[in-house]
C-alpha positions in Angstrom: -18.6 -2.2 8.4 -18.5 -1.5 12.1 -20.0 -5.0 12.8 -17.3 -6.6 10.7 -14.6 -4.7 12.5 -16.0 -5.6 15.9 -16.2 -9.3 14.8 -12.6 -9.1 13.7 -11.5 -7.5 17.0 -13.4 -10.2 18.9 -11.8 -13.0 16.9 -8.3 -11.5 17.5 -9.0 -11.2 21.3 -10.2 -14.8 21.4 -7.1 -16.1 19.7 -5.0 -14.0 22.1 -6.8 -15.5 25.1 -6.4 -19.1 23.8 -2.7 -18.6 23.0 -2.2 -17.2 26.6 -3.9 -20.3 28.1 -2.0 -22.7 25.8 1.6 -21.4 26.1 1.5 -19.4 29.3 2.2 -15.8 30.4 5.9 -15.7 29.5 5.3 -16.4 25.8 1.9 -14.7 25.4 0.9 -12.4 28.4 -2.8 -12.1 29.1 -4.8 -9.2 27.7 -5.5 -8.0 31.3 -1.8 -7.9 32.0 -1.1 -5.8 29.0 -4.0 -3.5 29.7 -2.8 -3.0 33.3 0.6 -2.1 31.9 -1.1 0.5 29.6 -2.8 2.1 32.6 0.4 2.0 34.7 2.5 3.7 31.9 -0.3 6.2 31.3 -0.4 7.3 34.9 3.4 7.5 35.0 3.4 9.7 31.9 5.6 7.4 29.9 3.0 6.2 27.5 2.3 9.7 26.1 6.0 10.6 26.1 6.9 7.5 24.1 4.0 7.9 21.7 4.9 11.5 21.1 8.6 10.8 20.6 7.9 8.1 18.0 5.2 10.2 16.4 7.6 13.1 15.9 10.1 10.8 14.3 7.5 9.2 12.1 6.0 12.6 10.9 9.3 14.2 10.2 10.7 11.1 8.3 7.4 10.6 6.4 7.2 14.2 5.3 10.8 14.3 4.1 10.4 10.9 2.3 7.1 11.9 0.7 8.4 15.2 -0.6 11.6 13.7 -2.0 9.7 10.7 -3.5 7.3 13.0 -5.3 10.1 15.3 -6.5 12.1 12.4 -7.8 9.0 11.0 -9.7 8.3 14.4 -11.3 12.0 14.9 -12.2 12.2 11.6 -14.0 8.8 12.0 -15.8 10.0 15.4 -17.1 13.1 14.0 -18.7 12.9 10.7 -20.7 16.7 10.6 -20.9 17.2 11.1 -17.2 14.5 8.5 -16.6 16.2 5.9 -18.7 19.6 6.6 -17.1 18.4 6.6 -13.5 15.9 3.7 -13.4 18.5 0.9 -13.1 20.2 2.7 -10.2 16.8 3.4 -8.5 15.8 -0.2 -8.9 19.1 -1.3 -7.4 18.8 1.1 -4.4 15.2 0.0 -3.8 16.4 -3.6 -3.5 18.6 -2.7 -0.5 16.8 -3.5 2.9 16.4 -0.1 4.5 16.6 -1.5 8.0 20.0 -2.9 7.2 21.3 0.7 6.8 20.9 1.5 10.5 24.5 0.6 11.5 25.8 2.6 8.5 23.7 5.7 9.3 24.7 5.5 13.0 28.4 5.2 11.9 28.1 8.3 9.6 25.8 10.5 11.7 26.1 9.3 15.2 23.2 8.4 17.5 21.2 11.6 17.4 17.9 12.4 15.7 19.3 12.7 12.1 20.0 9.0 11.4 16.6 7.9 12.8 14.8 10.5 10.6 16.8 9.5 7.6 16.0 5.8 8.0 12.2 6.6 8.1 12.6 9.0 5.2 14.4 6.4 3.0 11.8 3.8 3.9 9.0 6.1 2.8 10.8 7.7 -0.2 10.9 4.8 -2.6 7.4 3.6 -1.8 5.9 7.0 -2.5 8.2 7.5 -5.5 6.9 4.2 -7.1 3.2 5.2 -6.6 3.7 8.8 -7.6 5.6 7.7 -10.7 2.8 5.3 -11.6 0.2 8.1 -11.1 2.1 10.5 -13.4 2.2 7.7 -16.1 -1.6 7.5 -15.9 -2.2 11.2 -16.6 -4.5 11.3 -19.6 -2.4 12.9 -22.5 -5.6 13.6 -24.5 -7.0 15.6 -21.6 -3.8 17.6 -21.3 -3.7 18.2 -25.0 -7.3 19.4 -25.1 -6.6 21.7 -22.2 -3.6 23.2 -24.0 -5.8 23.8 -27.1 -8.2 25.8 -25.0 -5.3 27.9 -23.7 -4.5 26.3 -20.3 -1.1 27.4 -18.9 1.4 24.8 -17.4 0.4 25.9 -13.9 -3.3 25.3 -14.7 -2.5 21.9 -16.2 -0.6 21.0 -13.1 -3.3 22.3 -10.7 -6.4 20.9 -12.4 -5.2 17.8 -14.2 -1.9 16.5 -13.0 -2.3 16.9 -9.2 -5.9 15.5 -9.0 -4.7 12.5 -11.1 -1.6 11.8 -8.9 -3.0 12.5 -5.5 -4.8 9.2 -5.1 -1.6 7.4 -5.9 0.4 9.5 -3.4 -2.1 8.8 -0.6 -2.0 5.1 -1.4 1.8 5.2 -1.3 1.6 6.9 2.1 -0.8 4.3 3.5 1.3 1.5 2.2 4.5 3.1 3.6 3.0 3.8 7.0 3.5 0.4 8.7 7.0 0.2 7.1 7.8 3.7 8.4 6.7 2.8 11.9 8.9 -0.4 11.8 11.8 1.7 10.7 11.2 4.2 13.5 11.1 1.4 16.0 14.3 -0.2 14.8 16.1 3.1 14.9 14.9 3.6 18.5 16.1 0.1 19.4 19.7 1.1 18.6 19.9 4.8 19.5 17.2 6.4 21.6 16.4 7.2 25.2 12.7 7.6 24.7 10.1 6.2 22.3 8.1 3.0 21.7 11.1 1.2 20.2 13.3 2.1 23.1 10.7 0.8 25.5 10.4 -2.5 23.6 14.2 -3.0 23.6 14.4 -2.1 27.3 11.7 -4.6 28.1 13.5 -7.2 26.1 16.7 -6.7 28.0 14.8 -7.2 31.2 13.0 -10.3 29.9 9.7 -8.4 30.4 7.3 -10.0 28.0 4.4 -7.8 29.1 6.5 -4.8 28.3 7.3 -6.1 24.9 3.7 -6.8 24.1 2.7 -3.4 25.5 5.1 -1.8 23.0 3.9 -3.9 20.1 0.3 -3.0 20.8 1.2 0.7 21.2 3.0 0.6 17.9 -0.1 -1.0 16.3 -2.2 1.8 17.7 0.1 4.4 16.2 -0.2 2.7 12.8 -4.0 2.7 13.1 -4.1 6.4 14.2 -1.8 7.4 11.3 -3.9 5.4 8.8 -7.0 7.2 10.2 -5.4 10.6 9.7 -4.4 9.7 6.2 -7.9 8.5 5.4 -9.5 11.8 6.6 -6.9 13.8 4.7 -7.5 11.8 1.6 -11.3 12.5 1.7 -10.7 16.2 2.0 -7.9 16.4 -0.6 -9.4 14.2 -3.3 -12.8 15.7 -4.1 -12.7 16.1 -7.9 -11.2 13.9 -10.5 -10.0 15.5 -13.7 
């Protein structure tokens, strides 16, 4: 596994070097230039400040979106009538590009923290909802019926059958949503932020600083990889027993 990852990283670096030699530094800056920018920004304290600002936005929006997505899935599964009534509207809302809502959110809520968190939350909400809803559908009815026969309470059914059945779907939803959530956070920071990875990319774009743009893209990629690693570790601890 580690060998395969190393080979993939080496292949990526090789393509980057070849692209740099082919089209030049303006279009594809060299790896050394981007690495030097990382060191420069780290010494200046900007790297950690931007990473922390975007991470805060990502964590807050993801937490809100995940909770609301799970709650919506549970609410619809508990009421067949509500489910049938709401599904067309949810499908319609899911089809709206979430990044296209940025101007509207800024118009409604200004340029503070709220619209940025809401954009990330909306991006995560419907992905987690879809997976959580699918997980609830897969809960084994025979297993729950047998547990009821043996006197299991609703709380025990939820704890020992429903949650273990749905957790893998929720974690999958979070892992699928993570890159989209980072993209939403960056777009929000492009338009209304004074700190963060997205703000840094937009600032570099305005200055025609291609090294700065690539630095921001690589930093955002590192954030996605870190987030995915955290979710993988949490998944191993949370999902130990299947019902």
